[in-house]
N, C-alpha and C positions, 0 to 999 in steps of 0.2 A: 373648556371645550372637550367633551367626552366623546370617544369614538370606539366602536366595536370593530374588532378585526378578526373575529373567528371565521373560519372557512364556512361557506354556505353549504347547506345540505343539498346534494345532487343525487338524483336517483337513477337507477338502471343504467342505460347506455350513455347518459349524458355527462359523465364525470368531467371529461375534457372538452367535449363538444360544446359544453355550456360555459366555456371559459369567458366568453364575452359577457355572459349573464353575471359572472362573479362580480364585475364592477358594480352592477346595480345592486347586488346582494350585500355589498359592504366591503369587498376586498380592494377595489379601486374607488376613486371618487372620494367618498366620505370615510374610507377605510384607512388601514395602516399606511398605505402608500400616499395618502393625501390626494393632490390633484393627479389626474391621469397622466402618467409619464409620457405616453405617446403623443399627448397634445401639447407638450412643452417645447415649443420651437423658438429658436433665436430669431432676432430681427433679420429681415432680408438684407442682402447686400454684403454679406461677410466674405464673398469670394470663395476661391478654392485653394486649399493648402494640403500639403502632405505631412503626415506625422508618422513616427516610428516607435514601436514598442515590441515587447515579446508577450506571448500569450500564456496559456494556462500551465502553470507549474504543476498543477495537480495531476495531470496525465503525464508529466515529466517529459513532454515533447518540446516545450519551450519554443514554439514556432516564432520566428522573427517576422513581424508584420509591417506592411506598408499600408497606411490608412489615409483615405481621401476624405477630407472635410469640406463640405459645401454649405455655404451660408451658416457656418458655425454648427453644423450637424454632421455626425459621422454618416458617410454615404456609401463607402465601399472599403472592403478589406481584401488585400491581396498578399501573397508571400513577398517578403522583402527580397529584392534581387540579391543573389549570392553566387559567387564564382563556383562554389562547390554546391551543385544542385541537390545534393543529398540534404542540405539544410535550407532549401527553398520550399517551404511547406506551409500549407494551411488546410484545415479540415472544415467540415460543415459547421462544427460548433463555433469555430473562429469566424467564419463568414456570417453566421447568424447574429453575431454581436451588433451588427448595424441596426437590428431590431431589438435585440435582447436588452441592451442597456437603457432603452426607453420604455421597457415593458411594464405592464401593470403590477408585477410583483416587486418592483423597485421600492425600496425604503427611501423616503425623501427628506425626512426631517426628524429630529430627536423626539422621542415619545416616552412618557412616564406612565406606568400602570396605575389605574384608578380602581379597578375591581379586583376580584380574587385572581390569583394566578390561574391561567387557563381560560379566563372569561373573555379575553380579547378586548378588554376595556382599557383604553389609553387616552392620554391627553397630550397635545402638542406642547413642547417647551422649547426654550432657547438653548443654544449650546452652552451658554454661561450657566444656566440652571442645571443642565445635565452634568457638566464638569464639577460643579459645586456639590451636587447631590452624590455623585460617585465618590468624590474625595471624602466627604463626610462619612459615608458608609464604609469605605475602605479603612479609614482611620479608626473608626469605632470597632470594627472587626479585629484589626491588628492590635489595638490597645487592649481589647478584652481577651483575645485568644492567642495572641502571638502572631508574628509576621507570617509564619508558614501556614496559617489558617486561611490565607487568601490564595486562590488558584487563578492564574491568568494563562490562557492557552490560545494558540493561534492555529488556524487552518488556512491553507491556500485558497479555500473557497472565498475568503474575505480579502484576497488580493494583497496580502502582505508582501512588500517589496524590499524594505530595509530590514535588517536584523532587529527584532524587537528589543526594547530597552526597559520597558516599564517594570517587568517582574524583577529585573536586576536592581533597579533603583529602589523598589519597595521591599526587596527581600522576600517576595512572594514565591510560591511554587509556580513552576512554569511547565509542568508536565514531565513525563519520564516514559516508562514503558506504556505502550498504548494497546498491546494485544492485537495488533493489526498487521496482517500480510507478511509476517516474518517467521512463520512456522517452519517452512522448508529451510530457511536460513539457519534456524536453530539446529537443524539436523545436519547441516553441511559444515558448519563453521569449524568444528573441532578437528576435522580430517585434514584440512589444508591451511591451517593458520600460518601467518597472520592474514586474516580475511574478514571482511565485514559480514560475510555469510549470506548476503542477499545477491548482490550484483556479481556477475561473472568477472573473472580477471582478464578476459579478453573481450573482443567486441564482435558484433554480428557481421562485420565486414570480413571476418575470417570464415564465415559459414561456407563459402564456395570451396574451401579446402577440406571440408568434412564430407564423408560419404553419406552420413545419416545425421539428421537433427531430430531428436525426440522432443516434441512440444508437450510438456507435462502440464495440463490445465493452463495452457497459454493461448488466450484468444487474441493473438497479436494483431490480426486484421482489424479488430475493433478497438481494443483497449489502448493500443499505441499505434493508431492507424497510420501516422505518417512514417513510421519506421517499418511498416510491412514491406517496403521496397527491399529491405535487407533479405527477407525471405524470398521474394520473387526473383531478385537478382541471383541468389544462390540456387534456386530451382533451375533457372536458365543455364547455370553453370554445371548442372548435373547433380546437385545435392538432393537427396530424398528427404522429405519431411513426413514424420509420423506423428499424428495428433492424438493424444489421449484426452478424451473429454466425454462425459456422460451425454452431453448435448451435441447435436450436429450444428456447431457454431459456424460463423462465417470462416474462421480459420480452418476448421475441419473440412469445409467445402473446398478450400484452396490447397489443402495438404494432399500428398500423394497417397496416404493411407490414414484411415480413421479407425481408432479403437474406442468403441463406445462402452467402456467399462462402467460398472455400477459406481455411483458417486461415493467417495470416501474410501475406495479400495485401491488407490494408487500404490500404497506400500505393498499390498498383496501382489500386485502385478509385477513389481520390481523384485520382490522376494522370489516369485516363481521364475523370473528371468535368471536370478542369481543361482538358484538350484539347478536349473537347466544348463547354465554355462559351466558350473562345476562338474556336473555329471557327464557332460559331453566333452570336457577338456578344452573348452573354448576360451579359457582365461589365458592371459599373457604371463607365462611362468617366469620368463626373464625379468620382466618389469616388476612382478610381485616380489621376487627375490632381491632385486637391486634397489627398488624405490619405495617399498611399502614396509610397514611394521608387521605384516602378516607372518613372517618367519620367527618373530620374537616369542620367547618362552613365557608361558603363564601357568599359574597354579590351577589344575583342572577342578579343584574343589571350590576355591574362592574366586577364581577368575583374575586374581591380581597378577600383574606383570612381575617377572623376575628382574629386578633393577637395583642399581646402587644410586643413592641420592646424596648429593653433596651441595654445600652452599656455593653460590656463584653470584655474578653480577650481570644484569641485563646490559648488553653492549650498547643498546639504543638509549635507555633511560638512566642507566647507572644505578638503578635500584637493586637491592638484594633479591635474589631469585634462587630457585632450586635447579640444579643441573642433574639430569637423570641419564644414567648409562644403562641401557637395556642389554639383555643377553639373548643370544641365539645359539643354536647347536651347530658346531663346525664339524661337518662330515669328514674333513681331512684329518683332524686331530682327535675326533671322537670325544669332544669336550665342549662345555658351554664357554663362549667367549663374548666379550663386549661387542655390541653391534657396530662399534667403530673400528673394530680390529681389521687391519688390512690383510688381504689374501685369504680370508676365511671362505669356506664353501658352505653356505647356510643350508640346513635341512628345511624343506618347506613343510613336511608333514612328519608326524611321529610322536612317540612318547619317550622321554629321556629321564635319567636320574642325575640330579645335581646335588652333591653333598647329602646323599641319602634320601633326597626328597624327589617325588615324581613331578614332572612338568610335561606339558604338551605345547605345540606351537599354536599361535592364534589361528593359523590356517586350518589346523586339525579341528579346533573348536568350531570354526566357521562351517566346515562340512557337516558337523553334527547338528549345529544350530539350524541349518537350512534343510535338514531332513524332512520336516513336515510339509514343505512348500512344493509339493509335486505339481506337475502340469494339471492334473485332475483337480487338486485342491484349489489351485489358482483359478482355473476356469469356473469352478463352482462359486468361489468367493466373488470374483469380478463379473460373473455372468457373461462370459465370452467364450468362444471356442478355444480349446487347449492349443490347437495348432497356431493360433494367432500369437500366443505367448512365446512359443518356440521360434516362430518366424521372426518376431521383433528381436528376440535375444540373439539370434544368429546374425541379423543385420547389424545390431549394435556392437557385438563382440568383434566382428570383422573390422570395423572402424576404418579410418578415424571417425569418431562419433562424438556428438555433443548432446547434452540434456539442457534444454531451455525451460526452466520452470517460471511460471508467471506469478503474479500476486492474486490473491483470492483463491478460488478453486479449493484444493486440498488444504490450503492454509486456513480455511474456515471450517475445518473438522478437528475433532479432539485428538486425532492421531497424526497431526500435520508434521511434527518433527521426525516421525518415523519415515515418512516419505523422503524428506531431505537426507536423512542418514542413508537410506537405500541408494540415492543418487551417488553419494560419496563412496559407498562400498562398491557399487558396480563399476564406477569409473576407475577406482583403484585396482580392482580385480582384472580389468580388461586392458589397462594401459591407456584409458581414454581421459587422462588428465595430465597436463604438463607439456605436451608437445602440440605442434600445429594441427589445427582441425579438431581439437578435443577440448573438453571443458564441461562445466556445469554451473548453473546459477541463472540469474535473471539477465537476459540480453536485450529485451524489448525496450528498456528505458536506459540502456547503458551503451551509448553509441560512439564514445570516444574514450581513449585511455588518459585523457588530460583533465587535470583539476588544478586551477590556479588558486593561490592563497591570497584572498583579499585582505585589505587592511581592516581596521575596526575603529569604532568610536570609543575613545578611552574614557572609562569611568573611574572614579576613585578606587584605590586598591581595596580589595576585599568586597566590593559591591557586586553581588551576583545573586541569581535566584536561590531560594532556599532549596536544599536537597529534597528530592521527591522519593521518600522511602516506599511508597506504594504506587503501583500503576493505576491508570485511570479506571481500569476494570475493577479494582478494589476500592478506589476512592468513592465510586458511586454506590458502594455497599456499606460504607462506614460513616463516621461522624467526626472525622478529623478536619474537614474543610467546612468553613462557615460562610464564605463569600466567594463568588466566582465571576470572572469576566471571560466571555468567549468571543473570539474573533472568528466567526464562522459557526456553522451548524454542527458543533462537535457532539453534544449529548445524544442526538438521534443518529449519528453516524459512527461514533467510536465507542458506543456502549450498546449492548443487546438488552432484551427484555425491558421494553420501554416503561412498563408500569412500575418496575423497581427503580428505574432511572428517574421517573417522575416523582416518586416518593423522596428520593434524594434531593432533587431540585426544590421540592416543597419544604425540605428541612433547612435550607440555607437562609441565612439572614438577609442576603442581598444577592441578586443575580443580574448581570448586565450582558447584553448581546450587542456586538457591532457586526453588521453584515450588510451586504449589498442588496440582498433580496429577502422577501418575507419567507423565510425557511420554516421548517416544522417546529423548531424550538421557540420561535418568536413569541407565541402566545403565553409562554410559561415563565417569562422573565419579568423583572421589575422595570427595566429600562432598555430601550432599543435605540441604537445609534446608526445613522446611515453612512455607509462606507463607499468611497469612490470605486468605480470599476477600474480595470487595468488600463483604460484608455484616458483616464482623467487625472490631472495633476494640478496642484496649486502652484508648483514651481516648474522650472524647466525640465526637471528630472524627478521621478518618483521612486527610483530604485536602481540598484546595480546588482548583477549576479554573474556567476560563471556557469555556463551550460553549453554543451555541444561544441566544445573547443573554441568558444567565443566568450568575450566579456560583453554582456548585454546591458543595455540601459533602457529603463522604462521612461522614455522621453514623453513630454506632454503632447497629447493629441487633441484633447479638449480640456477646457476648464471644468472643475468639478460640477456635476449636474445637481440641480436642486440645492439642498443644504448639506450635501455629503462632504465628508472629509476623508483623507487617506488615513490608514492605520497609524502612520507616523504622527500626524497632527492630532489624532485622537489620544494617543499615548502622551504626547507632549502637553495637550490641554489638561489632562488629568494630573500630570506631574506639576504643572504650573498652579493648579488649584490646591495642591498639597504643599506648595512652597518649594518644589524641587525642579522647577522648569529649567534652571540654569545648568542642570546636568545634561541637558539635551542639546543637540546641534541647533543652530538658529533656524535652519531651514533644510529642505531636501538637498540643495546644492552643496551645502557645507558637509552634510552626511555623505553624499556621493563622493566628494573629493577625499574624505577620510578613508573610504573603502578602496579608492584607487591608489592610495598612498601605501605601496607595498614594495618590497625588494624582490618579489618573485620575478625571475628573468623572463618568464613567459609574458609578462605585462610591462616590460621595459618601455618607458616613454608613453604609456597609456594615460591620457588625461580626459577630463570631462569634455573639453573642447574637441579633442580628436574623436571621441565617441559621437558627439553631436554632428560633426562633419561627416562621419561615416554612416549616418543613419542608424545609430544606436547599437552597432555591433562591430567589434574588432576581433579578428581571428588571433588566437593565442600564438605567440612566436614559437616556431618549431613544431607546429601541430599538423603538418601536412599529411602525415601517415596516420590513418585512422585504425590501422591494425596494431594492436598492442604487441610488445615483445613477447616471445614465448614465456609461458609461466615457469617452465623448467621444473627441476626436481629437488630444489633446496627450499625448505619451508621453515617456518618459525615454530613448528611443533616441537615437543620435547625431544624427539629423536632426530628431527630434521627430515623425516620421511613422511609419506602419506600414511595417516593413522586412522583407518576406518573402524578400528576397535576402540570403543569409548569406555575406558576403565572407570571414568567418573560416573557412568550411568549403570554400573553394576547393581546398585541398590534398587534400580527400577527395572531390572531385567532387560536392559537395552544396550548392553555392551556391543553386541552386533544387533542390527535392527531385528526386531521380532514383531510378528503380526499382533496388532492391537485393533480391535474393531472400533468404529466411530462410537462416541459416547452415547448417542441417541439414535441416529439414523442407520441402524443396522437391521437386516431382515428379520432376525429372530426376536427383536424387542417386543414384548407383549403390548407395549404402548401402541404398536401399529394397528391393533384391533380398533382403537379409537381414532388414531391419526395415521392413516396408511401412506401418506405422501411425503417424500423427502422434499424439503423446500430449498431450492437452489437460487442464490442471488449472485449476480455478476454485473460487471460494467457493460456499457453499451457505447456504440459510436455516437449516440445521440446525447449522452450526458456523461459527466464525470461526477460520480456519486450523485448528489442531488442537484448540482449545478446545471443550469439550463432547463430546469423543470418549468420555469415561468416563461421560457422563450416560446412565443406563439408559433413561430415558424417551425420549431422543433416539435411542438405539440401537434401540428397538423400531420406529421408523419410518424410520430412516436408517442401516442397517448400512453400514460401509465396503465399497465394491465398485467395480469398473471396468465401464464401459458400452461396448458395441459395437453397431453397427447389425446387425440380424439377418442381413443379406447377408454381412457379414464374419465373423460367428460361424459361419454355415453352411459357409463356405469352409474353416474350420479344424476342423470337426467339433465345435464347442462348443455347449453348450446353456445355457439360463438356469439359474443356480444352481450351475454348475460351479465347483469350486476350480481356479484357474488360476495360472500363473506368468507374470509380465510381465518381459521381459528385453531387454537389448541388450549391447553390449560393455562398458558401464560397470558393470553389475550387474543385480540382479533383485529382485523382491519377489513375494509371494503374496497373493492376495485372492480374492474371490468375483466371478463374472461375472454381469452383468445385461444383458439385451437391451433396446435402446431405439431406436426408429426416429427419435427426435429427434437422434441422433448422426449426424454426416455420415459417409458411407462413407469408408473408408481413414483413419479416425481413431478414437481411443478417448478416452473422457472419464472423469475421476475427480475427485471433490471433493478439493481440495488438503489434504494433511496429515491424519494421524490417528496415534494412538499405536501403536507397533510391536506391542504385545501383541494388537492386533486385526487384525494382518496376519501372523499366524503367526510373530511374532518378527522380521519383516523391516521395511524402511523404504522407502517409495515413492520417496524422493528418490535411491535408489540408481541409478536409470536417468536422472535428469535431466541436461540439458546444462549445462556450466559454461563453455563457450567465450565469451569476451568480445570484443565488437567494439572494435577498437583506436580507432576514432573516438570512442568513449565517453569516453576520457580527455581529450578536448578539449572536452567538453560540461559544462554547469554541474553536473549531478547525477551525473556519472561514468557508466561503462558499466553496463548492466543485465544481469542474469543471465537467459539465455534458457530458462527452465524449460520452456516449451511448444514450443520449437524443438527438439524431441526426437523421434527415431524409435525405435519399439519393435516387438516381436512378442509374441504371446500364445499360450500352449499350455496344455493341461491340466496341473495340478500332478502331478509325479511321472513325467511322460513324458520 
């Protein structure tokens, strides 16, 4: 039984409005999804029951849901009652699941490719055939090329609830650096270690204690909608919010002040602020002397710090380490002394001679390094008035102030780490890190200071995934991987430049996809497996996790729809076909009990039975206060102080942050003659990456489209609703055009990711930039893919 599952060609305005026609064209009915999902109803008479689960981890909101099931069909979704109403949440994506899980895009049974990759030709097979075929291919690949030649990666798009085990059991690679959303963290992490570099070390509930919160490319009102209450509560308490965003986003509309800087110029804005703060004496001198490394002496020629290095032991790990003692100039004695010397009076600025050699303070170099970044330069670079830079600098320096950086935005530019480094520098300089009402990092997804340590399913000693020496951004450019299994639409979301990614997929011996919905990569794999949604379980429980100061259980709401299986049972089925099934838990309940078996006192007495009785959520013991303790002024840095001077980045000219233009989307780029528009991708309240693309309720209010400022549309002879082609030298895609004055001129905006069947069979990442900044390889999270550092042009489709 052969079936074609390619997206139907849809012309002009009808890309989404023709979604009903897609069924007739081959996407539903006789297509990939098999029988129309919306028509699959259970027998009458099932009664009404309540079920409990938690929702989308991918937006990191983890909403706790109460689900009403009538006649064995999901009928209503509400927030699960909670004494702490901050955790009683649901958004329109969650509500829409009552339709989405039965939607036409749902994959319903296992399928095996019969035509060429990309042809969309598949045949229906049994789970037994699927598991056997996968096992044979996995074994052949690992026997021929080695265990590490197999890549198994998970995305929360595919509803993974239990920690995956298959890659560990097979010794396959399971991912590593992904080049995604960590650029600003790369820039912050070295100043305030130990720190993961992304999430702030305090929570948004502290925002009312700040005078100012700068939202740096943070579209909080959309991308973490349920936590926007933290912003609104703080505003009511008197905190002022300043939103930096090239687009007039929903968050910009709620903020007290909007700065519509040119995309990719966030570092320039903060460099201009730094220069202004130094010139006007707005920095906190006492803080700088007492709590930062800025008074430390450095060689003015090489930039190296004057320091003694001795062997030591890490007090936490017991591992050998280096102990550094830095030197500063003591004005009281007129000599260089160790930074740990008691009673010293450090000089903040100046040039000094130590053992016949000239040294300057870091602060002295800072002044010199910031000289180019005048208000006039900043205004020209960011395309904003100079007085705006001065105004924001004065507000921030007065403090207490916070910088909340989101994911996406500047993270998707080649100069992303410079932005994060700027946040660390300006916070250190003004005393806006360490005390109440100050800080920087991601706040929108970090709403409690609590993280319980779950138990684990024990595997034999030494059984673990193979090390991943390359990030996914390099894997797709090489030939070290020969087989892959993706749980979720990873290749079209975590790799740019689709045509290159497709070449890599075509080079693989075998590719398998497990997903809930017919995503963009589906047509290009060898086997497709249907995954349960987060509302479906074969067992009483389908997963356990810690989130939002709770232990959450994915309790059964529905039996698996169609022939779908959870990720856990797909992994287990493959392992059984390879003779390794006995390494897995017998079922979800056994796995859940293993995860709840922990000596963490925050979970004392937590059992599966208690979770079930409590409706799938138990508050961690002692987690009543959601405001984290003060960060304080003792750090795990080499000096124990705030260290915004990065000696390790001297080879890259970034010891202090220095302006670096985006790698492609900068105004002077000659490429702009052909491709004059900067392409901006970001999340929306209607989707999480590509998830919910197939939800018809969502489609009715949020069809996939690209937005242009009316001025740019008129210059191209384009009108609202036109079918257009978006293109550059890398590739092209087709979509609908919408006009929006909220979009900055000389740029275009589109909600990131959607299924190719809603883009006339094309993929929007065909145009995205995959150039990597070489400096990224020296940074903790690796280089970031500059999706938004992309230039495009737009024309009417067919011209």
